[in-house]
C-alpha positions in Angstrom: 0.0 0.0 0.0 1.9 3.0 -1.3 -0.2 5.6 0.5 -0.3 3.8 3.9 2.3 6.1 5.6 0.5 9.3 4.5 -2.8 7.7 5.6 -1.4 6.9 9.0 -0.2 10.5 9.3 -3.7 11.7 8.4 -5.2 9.4 11.1 -2.8 10.8 13.7 -3.7 14.4 12.7 -7.4 13.6 13.1 -6.7 12.3 16.6 -4.6 15.3 17.5 -7.1 17.8 16.1 -10.1 15.9 17.6 -8.5 16.0 21.1 -7.7 19.7 20.7 -11.2 20.6 19.6 -12.8 18.4 22.3 -10.8 20.3 24.9 -11.5 23.7 23.3 -14.6 23.5 21.1 -15.3 27.3 21.0 -13.2 28.0 17.8 -14.9 25.2 15.9 -18.3 26.3 17.2 -17.6 29.9 16.0 -16.2 28.7 12.6 -19.2 26.4 11.9 -21.7 28.6 13.7 -22.9 25.8 15.9 -23.3 25.4 19.7 -20.1 24.4 21.6 -21.7 21.1 22.7 -22.2 20.1 19.1 -18.7 21.2 18.2 -17.4 18.9 20.9 -19.4 16.1 19.5 -18.0 16.7 16.0 -14.5 16.7 17.6 -15.2 13.4 19.3 -16.4 11.8 16.1 -13.2 13.0 14.4 -11.1 11.6 17.2 -13.0 8.2 16.9 -12.6 8.0 13.2 -8.8 8.7 13.4 -8.4 6.3 16.4 -10.3 3.4 14.9 -8.4 3.8 11.6 -5.1 3.7 13.4 -6.1 0.6 15.3 -7.6 -1.2 12.3 -4.7 -0.2 9.9 -5.5 -0.7 6.3 -9.1 -1.8 6.8 -11.4 -0.4 4.1 -14.3 1.0 6.1 -12.2 3.1 8.6 -9.9 4.2 5.8 -13.0 5.3 3.8 -14.2 7.2 6.8 -10.9 9.0 7.1 -11.0 9.8 3.4 -14.6 11.2 3.7 -13.6 13.3 6.7 -10.7 14.8 4.9 -12.7 15.3 1.7 -15.3 17.2 3.8 -12.5 19.2 5.5 -11.0 20.1 2.1 -14.4 21.3 0.8 -14.9 23.3 4.0 -11.5 24.9 3.7 -12.0 25.6 0.0 -15.4 27.3 0.8 -13.8 29.4 3.5 -11.1 30.6 1.1 -13.6 31.1 -1.7 -15.7 33.5 0.4 -12.9 36.0 0.0 -13.5 37.5 3.5 -11.1 37.4 6.3 -11.4 34.1 8.3 -9.7 34.3 11.6 -9.8 30.6 12.3 -11.0 27.3 10.8 -11.3 25.8 14.2 -8.9 23.0 13.2 -6.9 22.7 16.5 -9.1 24.5 18.9 -7.0 27.6 18.9 -7.8 31.1 17.6 -6.1 32.7 14.7 -5.5 29.7 12.5 -6.6 31.1 9.2 -7.2 28.8 6.2 -4.4 28.8 3.7 -3.8 27.0 0.4 -1.7 24.6 2.5 -4.8 23.5 4.2 -6.2 22.4 0.9 -3.0 20.6 0.0 -2.7 18.8 3.3 -6.3 17.8 3.7 -6.6 16.9 0.1 -3.5 14.6 0.3 -4.9 12.9 3.4 -8.3 12.4 1.6 -6.5 10.8 -1.4 -4.4 8.6 0.8 -7.4 7.4 2.8 -9.3 6.6 -0.4 -6.3 4.7 -1.8 -6.0 2.6 1.4 -9.7 2.0 1.4 -9.6 0.8 -2.2 -6.6 -1.5 -1.5 -8.4 -2.9 1.5 -7.3 -5.5 3.9 -5.2 -5.4 7.1 -1.8 -3.9 6.4 1.5 -4.7 8.0 3.4 -1.8 9.4 7.0 -1.5 10.6 9.0 0.9 12.7 10.4 3.0 9.9 6.9 3.5 8.5 5.5 4.5 11.9 8.4 7.0 12.4 8.0 8.5 8.9 4.3 8.8 9.5 4.8 10.5 12.8 7.2 13.0 11.1 4.6 13.7 8.4 1.9 14.1 11.0 4.0 16.6 13.1 4.9 18.6 10.0 1.3 18.7 8.9 0.2 20.1 12.2 2.9 22.8 11.9 1.7 23.6 8.4 -1.9 23.8 9.5 -1.1 26.0 12.6 2.2 27.9 12.7 2.5 28.3 8.9 -1.1 29.6 8.7 -0.3 32.2 11.4 2.9 33.3 9.6 0.9 33.6 6.3 -1.7 35.8 8.2 1.0 38.1 9.5 2.6 38.3 6.2 -0.7 39.2 4.5 -1.3 41.9 7.1 2.0 43.5 6.4 1.5 43.3 2.6 -1.6 45.4 2.7 
């Protein structure tokens, strides 16, 4: 499974983001215009999808759920960017001032494709230490791109205008 490492990273990012949003659902609630209790439920579903997909590595149904989650997140990020207005936060990690960047589209789109590829390949997958380590690095870098990079882009845009 060529995309397994990227898929594992995507699963880990879902778990990290789900935990962050479950702890601090206000940003997601504000971004989606829903009550914080519902935002926390969304976060727990995201956490469950990522966690189950990590435990049942390579199984088609959890991988398809990850792919669908990231496809939805990609559409959501695209819609936020297409609005043209200033978006202070997408609510991704439960912290304010994480604006949506083109990098969001790239990262979530890549995770959607990887999840779909693993779902199509189906069947339990064998993993080894180098794959897990590489996936952890990709997950960590993805979190940086979706948080710190987004904040840098927002500051850069503020100074450009």
